[in-house]
N, C-alpha and C positions, 0 to 999 in steps of 0.2 A: 370478722370482716365479711362484707357482702360477697356473694358468689361472683366469680370473675365473669360469668356469662350473663349477669343481670345488668340491664341498662339503667342509667340515670340521666336526668335532664336538667336543663336550665333555660330560662327565658332569655331570648336575644333582644337587644335593644340598640337604638341609635345613640351615638355620642351626642352631647349637647351641640357640638359644632355641626354635625350632620343634621340633627333634628331641626335646627334653626333654618335649614334650607327649604323645607316644605313640610306641610302637615301630613302629606302622604308619604309613608315610609319608603316606597319604591322610588318615587321622584327624588326624595331626599338622598337616597343612596346613589342614584344616578348622578346627581349634582356633586355629591361628595367625592365619588370615585372619578376624578378628572384624569385625563391622560398622564398628567404629571404625577399624581398620587399612585396610579397604577404602575408607572415606570419605577417609582421609588419602593414599591412593595418587594420585600425579600422572600425568597423561597423558604417554605417551612420544611427544609430538608432534614432528613434523618439518616445520618451516617452512624452506624453502631459498630462497636468493636466486637471481635470474636467472643470476648468474655461476656458481652451483653446479649449475645444470641443464646436464648434459653431453649432447652429441650422440652418445649411445651407446644400444645396445639389444641385447637377446638376439635374435640373428638366425640362428644356425646351426640348420638343420633336421635334427635328429638322429633324426627319425622321429616321426610323430604318435602322441599318446596320447589316448584318449578312454574314460574309465572312468565308468560310471554310479554314481549314489548307491544306497544300500541303506536300506530302511525300518528304523526303530528297532523294538525289540521291544514297546514299550508306549506308542506315541503314535498319535494319530488323524491321518489325512490331512485336509486342509482346503483351502478356496479363499478367497482375499482378492481382492475385486473393486475396491477403491479403490487407485488408483495413487498412489505417494508423490511421484513427480517428483524434483526436486532439492532440495526443502525439508527432507527428513528427517522421517519419520513413525514413530510407535510401531507395531511389528508387533502386530496386534490379537489374535493367538492365543497361548495358553500351552500348553506340553506337547505341541506338535505337532512334525512333522518338522523344520520350520525352527528352532523354538526349541531343540530338543534338539541339533541339530548345530552351532549357532552359540553361542559362549560368551565369557565374560569371561576374560581372561588377567591374572594378577598375578605379580609377582616382586619380589625385594628386591636392590638393588645401590646402596649408599650412599643409601638411602632406599627408599620403597615406590612401585611403578610399576604402571601400568594399560595394557593393550592389549586386543585382541580376537583371536579365532581361530576356525577352523572344522575340524570332523572331516571328513577326506577318506577315500575308499575306498582301503584297502590290504589286501593279503593278511594283514599282521600285525594289522590291526584295532585299532590303537592310536595313530593318527597325527593330530596337529593341525598344520595349516599356519597360518602367521602371517607377519608382516613380519620381515625379517632384523634390523631394529633392535630388535625385541622379544625377540631372543635374544642379540644381540651389539651392542656399542657402536660398531662400525664402525672405521675407521682410527684407530689410537691408543687404541682402547677394548678392553674385555675381554668375556668371556661374562657374561650375566645368569643365572647358574647357581644362585642361591640361592632356594629356596622358589618355584620356577616352577610355577604352578598354573593349571589350566583348569577353569572352572565352567560346564558347559552348562545351558541353560534357566534362566539366572539372572534373577531379578527381585526387586529390593529385599531382598536377602539370603535369598530363598527359593531353595533349592538341591535341587529334587526329584530331580535325576539325580546328585547327589553332587558331591564335590570331588575332583579328580584331580591328581596331581603327576607331573612329568616325571622320567624317569630319564636322558634323553639329549637334547641340543639340537644342531641342525644349522643351518648357514648357508653361503652361497656365498662363495668367496674374493674375488670382485669386491666384495662388501660388506665383508667382514672387513678386507681390506687397503687398500681404496681408497674406501670409502663410496660406491660406484657405485650410484646410484638404480635402475638397470636390473636389479640383482642383489639388491635388497632383499627377499629371500624367506627365510623360516626355517621350520623344522619341529621339532616336539617329539615324542619317543617316550614314551608315558605308561605309568606303572606300572598293573598290573591293580588292580581294586578289588573286594573281597569275592569273589575268584575269577573275576571277569568282566573282559573287555577292554572298553575304552571304546566301540568301535563296536558291540559287542553290546548295549549299553545305549542309546546315543544314535542309532544309525543313522549315516549318512554322507551327505555331498554328493559328487557326482562331481568329476572333474578332467579338464581338457582342455588339452593342450599342443600348440603349433604349430597352433592352430586359426585361425579367421578373425581378421584383424588388427584389426577395429573392431566387436566384437560389442555388441549391446544387452545390458544387464546389470541385475540387481537386486543392490544392495550392502547388506551388513549389518554392524553393529558396535555398540559401546557407547560412544558419544562423551561427552566431558565438557565440550566447549565449549558455552556458553550458546546456546539455552535447555535443553540436555540436561544430565543429571546422572550419566550413566554407570551407572545402575541399571536401565535398560530397553533392550531390543533395538530399535534404530532401523534403518529401511531407506530407501534412495533407489532410484529406478529410472530408466533412460533410456539413450540412445545413448552410445557412446564415440567418441572420436577419437584420433588419434596425436599425441603432443606436438609433433612437428616436421612434421606434415602427411602424410609418407609413411613415417616410421619413428619410433622412440622409445617412451617410456612411454605407457600408456593414460591418457586424461583423461576425466572426466565431471563433470557438474554435480551437486554434492551439498554440503549445508551441514554435514554431520557431519564432524568433524575429530579433534582430540586425544582419545585414548582409543579411537577407532575404528581405529587403526593395526593392521594385520593382519587386519581384517575381510574376509570373502569377497566377491568379485565373481562372481556366478553368471549364466552365459549359458544360454539355452534353459531358463529357469526355468519350471516348470509349477505353481507355487504350493506345491510341497513340496520338490522337489529340482531342482538344475541342475548345470552344470559349472563348477567353480572355474577361472577363467581369469586371475585376478589377485588381489592383496590390497592394501588401502589402504596407501600408502607415505608421501606427503608433500603439502603444499600450497606454493604459491609466494608468498613475501612475506607480506603481510597479507590476501591474497585467500582468504577462507574459504568461497567459493561453488563452488570447483572442487577436485577431488581427483585424485591421480595414483597409478597403480599400475604395476608392471612387467609387460610382456607376458610370458606364460609361453612361453619358448623353450628354448634350449640349457641354461641354468642350471636352470630348473625341471625339465626332464627328468632331468638328472643327479641333482638332489636327490631327486626322486620315486623314481627307480630305486634310489637308495641306501637309502632308508628303508622302502620298501614291504614288505620282507620281514623287517624287524628285529623279531623276536618278543620 
């Protein structure tokens, strides 16, 4: 069996229904994802049982990675003084660095589905990180490769930074073959839009791999669980801990769940950018007050190194 920390990929494509709407993939996706279809999209929620929580983690230190964020071309920097804590609060600014780099993820696979994602700094300037289960169904499943779309700075169908479609999806074999929570990380390589690459329009958040084991973070996403409606960027902030005390997935208090899958956990956040150190992965049982994400270790490094130069 392939090593759990090794990434695999699939080409993304438009469904015949979407492709018929325009020869340009981004225009086709924009027309396909109407407000009605977005409202019908279900959260790619992952509630796991205690029996499904395994004592595994990304632990191989293949070298540290710490890459800073880059400012978007047309967004103002800002400060937010109110802390959200674990309750989940609407991000109060629009069209800023945070709103531009965090976005709604949509895809079609036997229905319409909803996740979250973040633009991370790469040399290719076209990369979205998200949860592995937002690009692949895990053990026994397949690729979510139809109409995979990222909408930055989304707010109640306002899309000032455009609608972007993926041309390639990536996930780790630990997730693909075994549904291992510790490898629930995915990436999408996006088509250019109007001759521009995604990062040139939105800017990016940084990424940190093999960093501190329990960072304090700000977490972002588009949750659909009540009282949230998936139409507004929500954030939590606070300390993290390790799932099993000394190792395992990261854990933090946050009430946003379904639909926030794949949303960024940003460490050393300065109110504009931080370092992506995890993505929202799952909750345990019916507890919607705690969320879990994989520590970025060996798998995250392999994934990032694979996609960072894919033009």
